[in-house]
N, CA, C and O atoms as a printed pandas DataFrame, in Angstrom:
     atom_number atom_name residue_name chain_id  residue_number  x_coord  y_coord  z_coord
0              1         N          MET        A               1 -181.797 -158.091 -210.743
1              2        CA          MET        A               1 -180.914 -157.986 -211.881
2              3         C          MET        A               1 -179.559 -158.574 -211.499
3              4         O          MET        A               1 -178.991 -158.213 -210.468
4              5         N          ILE        A               2 -179.057 -159.450 -212.304
5              6        CA          ILE        A               2 -177.764 -160.084 -212.066
6              7         C          ILE        A               2 -176.740 -159.418 -212.971
7              8         O          ILE        A               2 -176.946 -159.282 -214.177
8              9         N          ARG        A               3 -175.637 -159.006 -212.366
9             10        CA          ARG        A               3 -174.570 -158.365 -213.143
10            11         C          ARG        A               3 -173.434 -159.357 -213.352
11            12         O          ARG        A               3 -173.040 -160.083 -212.440
12            13         N          ALA        A               4 -172.933 -159.368 -214.541
13            14        CA          ALA        A               4 -171.782 -160.227 -214.839
14            15         C          ALA        A               4 -170.522 -159.565 -214.299
15            16         O          ALA        A               4 -170.352 -158.350 -214.398
16            17         N          SER        A               5 -169.664 -160.362 -213.740
17            18        CA          SER        A               5 -168.408 -159.789 -213.245
18            19         C          SER        A               5 -167.450 -159.590 -214.416
19            20         O          SER        A               5 -167.469 -160.328 -215.401
20            21         N          ARG        A               6 -166.625 -158.581 -214.273
21            22        CA          ARG        A               6 -165.644 -158.306 -215.319
22            23         C          ARG        A               6 -164.527 -159.334 -215.252
23            24         O          ARG        A               6 -164.090 -159.714 -214.165
24            25         N          PRO        A               7 -164.070 -159.780 -216.400
25            26        CA          PRO        A               7 -162.932 -160.702 -216.384
26            27         C          PRO        A               7 -161.682 -159.967 -215.907
27            28         O          PRO        A               7 -161.454 -158.816 -216.279
28            29         N          GLN        A               8 -160.890 -160.621 -215.099
29            30        CA          GLN        A               8 -159.653 -160.025 -214.599
30            31         C          GLN        A               8 -158.559 -160.181 -215.652
31            32         O          GLN        A               8 -158.478 -161.216 -216.313
32            33         N          PRO        A               9 -157.724 -159.167 -215.811
33            34        CA          PRO        A               9 -156.636 -159.283 -216.787
34            35         C          PRO        A               9 -155.677 -160.398 -216.386
35            36         O          PRO        A               9 -155.483 -160.678 -215.204
36            37         N          LYS        A              10 -155.085 -161.023 -217.393
37            38        CA          LYS        A              10 -154.172 -162.136 -217.142
38            39         C          LYS        A              10 -152.772 -161.655 -216.777
39            40         O          LYS        A              10 -151.915 -162.458 -216.408
40            41         N          PHE        A              11 -152.539 -160.363 -216.877
41            42        CA          PHE        A              11 -151.227 -159.819 -216.533
42            43         C          PHE        A              11 -151.425 -158.550 -215.721
43            44         O          PHE        A              11 -152.453 -157.881 -215.826
44            45         N          GLN        A              12 -150.450 -158.237 -214.933
45            46        CA          GLN        A              12 -150.486 -157.007 -214.150
46            47         C          GLN        A              12 -149.903 -155.878 -214.991
47            48         O          GLN        A              12 -148.871 -156.046 -215.641
48            49         N          GLU        A              13 -150.558 -154.746 -214.974
49            50        CA          GLU        A              13 -150.044 -153.589 -215.699
50            51         C          GLU        A              13 -148.765 -153.120 -215.013
51            52         O          GLU        A              13 -148.718 -152.966 -213.793
52            53         N          LYS        A              14 -147.740 -152.899 -215.812
53            54        CA          LYS        A              14 -146.474 -152.431 -215.267
54            55         C          LYS        A              14 -146.549 -150.927 -215.061
55            56         O          LYS        A              14 -146.902 -150.185 -215.978
56            57         N          ARG        A              15 -146.222 -150.484 -213.874
57            58        CA          ARG        A              15 -146.179 -149.048 -213.605
58            59         C          ARG        A              15 -144.751 -148.563 -213.821
59            60         O          ARG        A              15 -143.793 -149.140 -213.307
60            61         N          LEU        A              16 -144.635 -147.494 -214.591
61            62        CA          LEU        A              16 -143.326 -146.924 -214.845
62            63         C          LEU        A              16 -142.950 -145.965 -213.735
63            64         O          LEU        A              16 -143.807 -145.340 -213.111
64            65         N          SER        A              17 -141.684 -145.865 -213.505
65            66        CA          SER        A              17 -141.179 -144.876 -212.568
66            67         C          SER        A              17 -141.224 -143.509 -213.230
67            68         O          SER        A              17 -141.269 -143.399 -214.455
68            69         N          LEU        A              18 -141.213 -142.488 -212.419
69            70        CA          LEU        A              18 -141.159 -141.120 -212.924
70            71         C          LEU        A              18 -139.857 -140.527 -212.422
71            72         O          LEU        A              18 -139.710 -140.240 -211.234
72            73         N          ILE        A              19 -138.917 -140.345 -213.332
73            74        CA          ILE        A              19 -137.609 -139.804 -212.968
74            75         C          ILE        A              19 -137.617 -138.310 -213.251
75            76         O          ILE        A              19 -138.005 -137.876 -214.336
76            77         N          GLN        A              20 -137.188 -137.531 -212.273
77            78        CA          GLN        A              20 -137.163 -136.079 -212.412
78            79         C          GLN        A              20 -135.730 -135.574 -212.464
79            80         O          GLN        A              20 -134.825 -136.152 -211.863
80            81         N          GLY        A              21 -135.549 -134.492 -213.189
81            82        CA          GLY        A              21 -134.255 -133.821 -213.246
82            83         C          GLY        A              21 -134.475 -132.326 -213.365
83            84         O          GLY        A              21 -135.561 -131.872 -213.727
84            85         N          GLN        A              22 -133.451 -131.576 -213.063
85            86        CA          GLN        A              22 -133.528 -130.122 -213.133
86            87         C          GLN        A              22 -132.680 -129.626 -214.295
87            88         O          GLN        A              22 -131.590 -130.140 -214.545
88            89         N          VAL        A              23 -133.187 -128.625 -215.002
89            90        CA          VAL        A              23 -132.432 -127.951 -216.058
90            91         C          VAL        A              23 -132.556 -126.453 -215.832
91            92         O          VAL        A              23 -133.541 -125.973 -215.271
92            93         N          GLN        A              24 -131.545 -125.724 -216.276
93            94        CA          GLN        A              24 -131.589 -124.273 -216.136
94            95         C          GLN        A              24 -131.600 -123.645 -217.518
95            96         O          GLN        A              24 -130.856 -124.060 -218.406
96            97         N          VAL        A              25 -132.449 -122.643 -217.693
97            98        CA          VAL        A              25 -132.558 -121.939 -218.966
98            99         C          VAL        A              25 -131.451 -120.891 -219.011
99           100         O          VAL        A              25 -131.478 -119.918 -218.257
100          101         N          LEU        A              26 -130.480 -121.092 -219.896
101          102        CA          LEU        A              26 -129.341 -120.190 -220.006
102          103         C          LEU        A              26 -129.407 -119.322 -221.253
103          104         O          LEU        A              26 -128.667 -118.343 -221.361
104          105         N          ASP        A              27 -130.271 -119.658 -222.188
105          106        CA          ASP        A              27 -130.431 -118.871 -223.406
106          107         C          ASP        A              27 -130.928 -117.481 -223.024
107          108         O          ASP        A              27 -131.895 -117.365 -222.272
108          109         N          PRO        A              28 -130.287 -116.418 -223.525
109          110        CA          PRO        A              28 -130.694 -115.060 -223.139
110          111         C          PRO        A              28 -132.121 -114.698 -223.546
111          112         O          PRO        A              28 -132.697 -113.756 -223.001
112          113         N          ILE        A              29 -132.690 -115.423 -224.483
113          114        CA          ILE        A              29 -134.068 -115.153 -224.915
114          115         C          ILE        A              29 -135.063 -115.971 -224.092
115          116         O          ILE        A              29 -136.267 -115.725 -224.154
116          117         N          GLY        A              30 -134.576 -116.927 -223.333
117          118        CA          GLY        A              30 -135.470 -117.808 -222.582
118          119         C          GLY        A              30 -135.847 -119.003 -223.436
119          120         O          GLY        A              30 -135.129 -119.358 -224.371
120          121         N          LEU        A              31 -136.968 -119.620 -223.115
121          122        CA          LEU        A              31 -137.441 -120.773 -223.885
122          123         C          LEU        A              31 -138.268 -120.252 -225.053
123          124         O          LEU        A              31 -139.431 -119.884 -224.888
124          125         N          HIS        A              32 -137.655 -120.224 -226.234
125          126        CA          HIS        A              32 -138.314 -119.697 -227.430
126          127         C          HIS        A              32 -138.477 -120.805 -228.465
127          128         O          HIS        A              32 -138.260 -121.979 -228.163
128          129         N          ALA        A              33 -138.856 -120.434 -229.681
129          130        CA          ALA        A              33 -139.254 -121.409 -230.706
130          131         C          ALA        A              33 -138.181 -122.448 -231.036
131          132         O          ALA        A              33 -138.490 -123.636 -231.127
132          133         N          ARG        A              34 -136.931 -122.024 -231.215
133          134        CA          ARG        A              34 -135.902 -122.984 -231.631
134          135         C          ARG        A              34 -135.652 -124.063 -230.580
135          136         O          ARG        A              34 -135.744 -125.247 -230.905
136          137         N          PRO        A              35 -135.336 -123.700 -229.323
137          138        CA          PRO        A              35 -135.134 -124.781 -228.353
138          139         C          PRO        A              35 -136.407 -125.580 -228.081
139          140         O          PRO        A              35 -136.344 -126.780 -227.815
140          141         N          ALA        A              36 -137.560 -124.918 -228.147
141          142        CA          ALA        A              36 -138.823 -125.640 -227.931
142          143         C          ALA        A              36 -139.009 -126.706 -229.006
143          144         O          ALA        A              36 -139.411 -127.830 -228.703
144          145         N          SER        A              37 -138.716 -126.357 -230.265
145          146        CA          SER        A              37 -138.885 -127.340 -231.345
146          147         C          SER        A              37 -137.853 -128.459 -231.237
147          148         O          SER        A              37 -138.150 -129.599 -231.592
148          149         N          GLN        A              38 -136.644 -128.158 -230.755
149          150        CA          GLN        A              38 -135.635 -129.202 -230.550
150          151         C          GLN        A              38 -136.082 -130.171 -229.453
151          152         O          GLN        A              38 -135.910 -131.384 -229.576
152          153         N          ILE        A              39 -136.650 -129.627 -228.391
153          154        CA          ILE        A              39 -137.149 -130.469 -227.298
154          155         C          ILE        A              39 -138.276 -131.361 -227.796
155          156         O          ILE        A              39 -138.305 -132.554 -227.496
156          157         N          VAL        A              40 -139.207 -130.784 -228.559
157          158        CA          VAL        A              40 -140.343 -131.547 -229.085
158          159         C          VAL        A              40 -139.853 -132.697 -229.963
159          160         O          VAL        A              40 -140.355 -133.816 -229.856
160          161         N          LYS        A              41 -138.886 -132.431 -230.823
161          162        CA          LYS        A              41 -138.347 -133.486 -231.696
162          163         C          LYS        A              41 -137.749 -134.617 -230.857
163          164         O          LYS        A              41 -137.992 -135.792 -231.132
164          165         N          LEU        A              42 -136.972 -134.263 -229.841
165          166        CA          LEU        A              42 -136.365 -135.260 -228.956
166          167         C          LEU        A              42 -137.428 -136.089 -228.246
167          168         O          LEU        A              42 -137.321 -137.313 -228.172
168          169         N          VAL        A              43 -138.449 -135.422 -227.728
169          170        CA          VAL        A              43 -139.523 -136.106 -226.997
170          171         C          VAL        A              43 -140.268 -137.066 -227.914
171          172         O          VAL        A              43 -140.544 -138.204 -227.534
172          173         N          LYS        A              44 -140.591 -136.615 -229.109
173          174        CA          LYS        A              44 -141.313 -137.481 -230.045
174          175         C          LYS        A              44 -140.473 -138.690 -230.443
175          176         O          LYS        A              44 -140.996 -139.796 -230.580
176          177         N          GLU        A              45 -139.169 -138.477 -230.628
177          178        CA          GLU        A              45 -138.288 -139.597 -230.966
178          179         C          GLU        A              45 -138.173 -140.591 -229.813
179          180         O          GLU        A              45 -138.005 -141.789 -230.038
180          181         N          SER        A              46 -138.264 -140.096 -228.583
181          182        CA          SER        A              46 -138.138 -140.978 -227.412
182          183         C          SER        A              46 -139.372 -141.853 -227.223
183          184         O          SER        A              46 -139.280 -142.949 -226.669
184          185         N          GLY        A              47 -140.527 -141.370 -227.682
185          186        CA          GLY        A              47 -141.770 -142.109 -227.496
186          187         C          GLY        A              47 -142.324 -142.020 -226.081
187          188         O          GLY        A              47 -143.276 -142.724 -225.745
188          189         N          LEU        A              48 -141.740 -141.162 -225.247
189          190        CA          LEU        A              48 -142.181 -141.017 -223.860
190          191         C          LEU        A              48 -142.988 -139.734 -223.686
191          192         O          LEU        A              48 -142.835 -138.784 -224.454
192          193         N          GLU        A              49 -143.838 -139.716 -222.680
193          194        CA          GLU        A              49 -144.662 -138.541 -222.401
194          195         C          GLU        A              49 -143.951 -137.667 -221.359
195          196         O          GLU        A              49 -144.334 -137.623 -220.190
196          197         N          ILE        A              50 -142.919 -136.984 -221.818
197          198        CA          ILE        A              50 -142.095 -136.136 -220.954
198          199         C          ILE        A              50 -142.835 -134.830 -220.686
199          200         O          ILE        A              50 -143.475 -134.272 -221.577
200          201         N          THR        A              51 -142.739 -134.351 -219.446
201          202        CA          THR        A              51 -143.349 -133.072 -219.087
202          203         C          THR        A              51 -142.279 -132.144 -218.518
203          204         O          THR        A              51 -141.280 -132.585 -217.950
204          205         N          ILE        A              52 -142.523 -130.843 -218.690
205          206        CA          ILE        A              52 -141.586 -129.818 -218.227
206          207         C          ILE        A              52 -142.381 -128.708 -217.557
207          208         O          ILE        A              52 -143.466 -128.346 -218.014
208          209         N          GLY        A              53 -141.838 -128.172 -216.478
209          210        CA          GLY        A              53 -142.501 -127.053 -215.823
210          211         C          GLY        A              53 -141.690 -126.497 -214.672
211          212         O          GLY        A              53 -140.628 -127.013 -214.325
212          213         N          ARG        A              54 -142.214 -125.443 -214.096
213          214        CA          ARG        A              54 -141.598 -124.854 -212.908
214          215         C          ARG        A              54 -141.956 -125.710 -211.700
215          216         O          ARG        A              54 -143.083 -126.192 -211.595
216          217         N          PRO        A              55 -141.007 -125.903 -210.789
217          218        CA          PRO        A              55 -141.316 -126.682 -209.588
218          219         C          PRO        A              55 -142.512 -126.088 -208.837
219          220         O          PRO        A              55 -142.571 -124.882 -208.594
220          221         N          GLY        A              56 -143.453 -126.946 -208.479
221          222        CA          GLY        A              56 -144.622 -126.508 -207.724
222          223         C          GLY        A              56 -145.720 -125.877 -208.555
223          224         O          GLY        A              56 -146.726 -125.428 -208.006
224          225         N          GLN        A              57 -145.547 -125.834 -209.875
225          226        CA          GLN        A              57 -146.569 -125.264 -210.747
226          227         C          GLN        A              57 -146.983 -126.293 -211.791
227          228         O          GLN        A              57 -146.467 -127.411 -211.823
228          229         N          GLU        A              58 -147.915 -125.899 -212.637
229          230        CA          GLU        A              58 -148.419 -126.802 -213.669
230          231         C          GLU        A              58 -147.328 -127.123 -214.692
231          232         O          GLU        A              58 -146.530 -126.262 -215.061
232          233         N          PHE        A              59 -147.314 -128.368 -215.136
233          234        CA          PHE        A              59 -146.350 -128.822 -216.129
234          235         C          PHE        A              59 -147.030 -128.908 -217.488
235          236         O          PHE        A              59 -148.251 -129.037 -217.579
236          237         N          ALA        A              60 -146.219 -128.834 -218.547
237          238        CA          ALA        A              60 -146.728 -128.969 -219.905
238          239         C          ALA        A              60 -146.130 -130.220 -220.531
239          240         O          ALA        A              60 -144.973 -130.561 -220.283
240          241         N          LYS        A              61 -146.929 -130.896 -221.341
241          242        CA          LYS        A              61 -146.394 -132.015 -222.112
242          243         C          LYS        A              61 -145.394 -131.427 -223.103
243          244         O          LYS        A              61 -145.674 -130.433 -223.773
244          245         N          ALA        A              62 -144.241 -132.049 -223.184
245          246        CA          ALA        A              62 -143.165 -131.516 -224.011
246          247         C          ALA        A              62 -143.232 -132.002 -225.454
247          248         O          ALA        A              62 -142.227 -131.983 -226.164
248          249         N          ASN        A              63 -144.406 -132.434 -225.887
249          250        CA          ASN        A              63 -144.566 -132.864 -227.279
250          251         C          ASN        A              63 -145.167 -131.762 -228.142
251          252         O          ASN        A              63 -145.554 -132.014 -229.283
252          253         N          SER        A              64 -145.251 -130.541 -227.610
253          254        CA          SER        A              64 -145.813 -129.415 -228.346
254          255         C          SER        A              64 -145.011 -128.150 -228.050
255          256         O          SER        A              64 -144.911 -127.723 -226.900
256          257         N          ALA        A              65 -144.441 -127.556 -229.101
257          258        CA          ALA        A              65 -143.679 -126.318 -228.930
258          259         C          ALA        A              65 -144.570 -125.201 -228.394
259          260         O          ALA        A              65 -144.122 -124.392 -227.580
260          261         N          LEU        A              66 -145.813 -125.147 -228.836
261          262        CA          LEU        A              66 -146.717 -124.099 -228.353
262          263         C          LEU        A              66 -146.987 -124.240 -226.863
263          264         O          LEU        A              66 -147.024 -123.245 -226.139
264          265         N          ARG        A              67 -147.177 -125.472 -226.403
265          266        CA          ARG        A              67 -147.391 -125.687 -224.965
266          267         C          ARG        A              67 -146.178 -125.242 -224.164
267          268         O          ARG        A              67 -146.315 -124.618 -223.112
268          269         N          LEU        A              68 -144.991 -125.565 -224.664
269          270        CA          LEU        A              68 -143.767 -125.178 -223.957
270          271         C          LEU        A              68 -143.596 -123.663 -223.933
271          272         O          LEU        A              68 -143.269 -123.091 -222.893
272          273         N          MET        A              69 -143.815 -123.015 -225.070
273          274        CA          MET        A              69 -143.651 -121.561 -225.123
274          275         C          MET        A              69 -144.722 -120.843 -224.310
275          276         O          MET        A              69 -144.494 -119.733 -223.829
276          277         N          ALA        A              70 -145.889 -121.467 -224.154
277          278        CA          ALA        A              70 -146.963 -120.867 -223.349
278          279         C          ALA        A              70 -146.588 -120.787 -221.873
279          280         O          ALA        A              70 -147.210 -120.038 -221.120
280          281         N          LEU        A              71 -145.580 -121.549 -221.449
281          282        CA          LEU        A              71 -145.114 -121.474 -220.063
282          283         C          LEU        A              71 -144.398 -120.153 -219.776
283          284         O          LEU        A              71 -144.233 -119.771 -218.617
284          285         N          LYS        A              72 -143.971 -119.455 -220.841
285          286        CA          LYS        A              72 -143.279 -118.158 -220.725
286          287         C          LYS        A              72 -142.081 -118.254 -219.778
287          288         O          LYS        A              72 -141.985 -117.537 -218.781
288          289         N          ILE        A              73 -141.184 -119.157 -220.126
289          290        CA          ILE        A              73 -139.988 -119.407 -219.323
290          291         C          ILE        A              73 -138.912 -118.388 -219.689
291          292         O          ILE        A              73 -138.614 -118.187 -220.866
292          293         N          SER        A              74 -138.337 -117.754 -218.688
293          294        CA          SER        A              74 -137.321 -116.722 -218.889
294          295         C          SER        A              74 -135.920 -117.245 -218.602
295          296         O          SER        A              74 -135.744 -118.311 -218.012
296          297         N          THR        A              75 -134.932 -116.471 -219.031
297          298        CA          THR        A              75 -133.533 -116.780 -218.753
298          299         C          THR        A              75 -133.306 -116.900 -217.251
299          300         O          THR        A              75 -133.830 -116.111 -216.465
300          301         N          GLY        A              76 -132.522 -117.891 -216.869
301          302        CA          GLY        A              76 -132.161 -118.070 -215.469
302          303         C          GLY        A              76 -133.107 -118.940 -214.667
303          304         O          GLY        A              76 -132.788 -119.314 -213.539
304          305         N          GLU        A              77 -134.264 -119.271 -215.220
305          306        CA          GLU        A              77 -135.217 -120.109 -214.482
306          307         C          GLU        A              77 -134.746 -121.561 -214.450
307          308         O          GLU        A              77 -134.121 -122.056 -215.388
308          309         N          THR        A              78 -135.060 -122.219 -213.355
309          310        CA          THR        A              78 -134.787 -123.646 -213.214
310          311         C          THR        A              78 -136.092 -124.397 -213.415
311          312         O          THR        A              78 -137.107 -124.080 -212.795
312          313         N          LEU        A              79 -136.055 -125.397 -214.290
313          314        CA          LEU        A              79 -137.241 -126.183 -214.619
314          315         C          LEU        A              79 -137.057 -127.623 -214.164
315          316         O          LEU        A              79 -135.937 -128.119 -214.046
316          317         N          THR        A              80 -138.168 -128.274 -213.916
317          318        CA          THR        A              80 -138.160 -129.701 -213.615
318          319         C          THR        A              80 -138.610 -130.443 -214.865
319          320         O          THR        A              80 -139.605 -130.083 -215.493
320          321         N          VAL        A              81 -137.867 -131.479 -215.215
321          322        CA          VAL        A              81 -138.208 -132.348 -216.344
322          323         C          VAL        A              81 -138.609 -133.687 -215.748
323          324         O          VAL        A              81 -137.865 -134.261 -214.953
324          325         N          GLU        A              82 -139.783 -134.188 -216.127
325          326        CA          GLU        A              82 -140.264 -135.485 -215.651
326          327         C          GLU        A              82 -140.262 -136.478 -216.808
327          328         O          GLU        A              82 -140.889 -136.254 -217.843
328          329         N          VAL        A              83 -139.543 -137.577 -216.607
329          330        CA          VAL        A              83 -139.412 -138.604 -217.639
330          331         C          VAL        A              83 -140.020 -139.901 -217.110
331          332         O          VAL        A              83 -139.511 -140.468 -216.144
332          333         N          PRO        A              84 -141.108 -140.380 -217.734
333          334        CA          PRO        A              84 -141.773 -141.595 -217.247
334          335         C          PRO        A              84 -141.083 -142.874 -217.729
335          336         O          PRO        A              84 -141.481 -143.470 -218.729
336          337         N          THR        A              85 -140.060 -143.275 -217.012
337          338        CA          THR        A              85 -139.323 -144.481 -217.358
338          339         C          THR        A              85 -138.630 -145.019 -216.110
339          340         O          THR        A              85 -138.385 -144.282 -215.156
340          341         N          ALA        A              86 -138.325 -146.285 -216.131
341          342        CA          ALA        A              86 -137.544 -146.888 -215.049
342          343         C          ALA        A              86 -136.063 -146.924 -215.412
343          344         O          ALA        A              86 -135.230 -147.313 -214.594
344          345         N          ASP        A              87 -135.737 -146.520 -216.632
345          346        CA          ASP        A              87 -134.365 -146.553 -217.142
346          347         C          ASP        A              87 -133.652 -145.246 -216.779
347          348         O          ASP        A              87 -133.803 -144.236 -217.466
348          349         N          GLN        A              88 -132.882 -145.276 -215.703
349          350        CA          GLN        A              88 -132.199 -144.072 -215.212
350          351         C          GLN        A              88 -131.244 -143.498 -216.255
351          352         O          GLN        A              88 -131.170 -142.280 -216.418
352          353         N          ALA        A              89 -130.514 -144.357 -216.961
353          354        CA          ALA        A              89 -129.555 -143.890 -217.968
354          355         C          ALA        A              89 -130.268 -143.157 -219.102
355          356         O          ALA        A              89 -129.792 -142.126 -219.576
356          357         N          LEU        A              90 -131.405 -143.690 -219.533
357          358        CA          LEU        A              90 -132.184 -143.041 -220.586
358          359         C          LEU        A              90 -132.687 -141.683 -220.114
359          360         O          LEU        A              90 -132.571 -140.692 -220.835
360          361         N          ALA        A              91 -133.241 -141.632 -218.914
361          362        CA          ALA        A              91 -133.753 -140.369 -218.371
362          363         C          ALA        A              91 -132.638 -139.340 -218.252
363          364         O          ALA        A              91 -132.822 -138.180 -218.623
364          365         N          ASP        A              92 -131.486 -139.753 -217.739
365          366        CA          ASP        A              92 -130.351 -138.834 -217.598
366          367         C          ASP        A              92 -129.915 -138.287 -218.949
367          368         O          ASP        A              92 -129.605 -137.102 -219.073
368          369         N          SER        A              93 -129.890 -139.149 -219.962
369          370        CA          SER        A              93 -129.501 -138.733 -221.307
370          371         C          SER        A              93 -130.491 -137.720 -221.883
371          372         O          SER        A              93 -130.085 -136.708 -222.454
372          373         N          LEU        A              94 -131.777 -137.990 -221.736
373          374        CA          LEU        A              94 -132.796 -137.075 -222.254
374          375         C          LEU        A              94 -132.738 -135.723 -221.540
375          376         O          LEU        A              94 -132.836 -134.676 -222.180
376          377         N          ILE        A              95 -132.580 -135.747 -220.230
377          378        CA          ILE        A              95 -132.511 -134.503 -219.460
378          379         C          ILE        A              95 -131.265 -133.705 -219.856
379          380         O          ILE        A              95 -131.329 -132.481 -219.974
380          381         N          ALA        A              96 -130.145 -134.381 -220.058
381          382        CA          ALA        A              96 -128.909 -133.706 -220.477
382          383         C          ALA        A              96 -129.071 -133.067 -221.852
383          384         O          ALA        A              96 -128.578 -131.964 -222.087
384          385         N          GLN        A              97 -129.762 -133.758 -222.763
385          386        CA          GLN        A              97 -129.989 -133.197 -224.094
386          387         C          GLN        A              97 -130.898 -131.974 -224.023
387          388         O          GLN        A              97 -130.673 -130.992 -224.730
388          389         N          ILE        A              98 -131.917 -132.030 -223.179
389          390        CA          ILE        A              98 -132.801 -130.874 -223.008
390          391         C          ILE        A              98 -132.004 -129.697 -222.455
391          392         O          ILE        A              98 -132.195 -128.562 -222.890
392          393         N          GLN        A              99 -131.111 -129.959 -221.497
393          394        CA          GLN        A              99 -130.264 -128.888 -220.954
394          395         C          GLN        A              99 -129.422 -128.260 -222.060
395          396         O          GLN        A              99 -129.261 -127.040 -222.092
396          397         N          GLU        A             100 -128.884 -129.073 -222.965
397          398        CA          GLU        A             100 -128.086 -128.549 -224.082
398          399         C          GLU        A             100 -128.904 -127.595 -224.949
399          400         O          GLU        A             100 -128.393 -126.569 -225.399
400          401         N          PHE        A             101 -130.165 -127.930 -225.183
401          402        CA          PHE        A             101 -131.017 -127.076 -226.014
402          403         C          PHE        A             101 -131.287 -125.726 -225.356
403          404         O          PHE        A             101 -131.600 -124.754 -226.043
404          405         N          LEU        A             102 -131.170 -125.662 -224.039
405          406        CA          LEU        A             102 -131.491 -124.440 -223.291
406          407         C          LEU        A             102 -130.262 -123.593 -222.975
407          408         O          LEU        A             102 -130.363 -122.599 -222.257
408          409         N          LYS        A             103 -129.103 -123.981 -223.507
409          410        CA          LYS        A             103 -127.877 -123.216 -223.281
410          411         C          LYS        A             103 -127.824 -121.995 -224.185
411          412         O          LYS        A             103 -128.497 -121.930 -225.214
412          413         N          ALA        A             104 -127.007 -121.029 -223.777
413          414        CA          ALA        A             104 -126.798 -119.832 -224.597
414          415         C          ALA        A             104 -126.022 -120.212 -225.855
415          416         O          ALA        A             104 -125.170 -121.100 -225.828
416          417         N          ASP        A             105 -126.324 -119.533 -226.949
417          418        CA          ASP        A             105 -125.616 -119.805 -228.218
418          419         C          ASP        A             105 -124.224 -119.233 -228.208
419          420         O          ASP        A             105 -123.493 -119.368 -229.189
């Protein structure tokens, strides 16, 4: 049996960098519905597959408020935000906005 070889792509797939940042949950209620929905809106507008989680544990895609709230994040916890982009300024801006959503009212 002769197998046909697969055609090679004419371009190399670009690999994006993964920029990480830390945010602290300052809201006395923790990560609840309002900040979760604000984060989801920001993530969807960015078009990036941003993830959030505790360092060393499983991360959740930040495009779903239910996924974020299922992490059961409490006040005072430090979270890692992963932004899949090579644009440092964009990642810094997104991480700063997420931090704003997690501040106390």
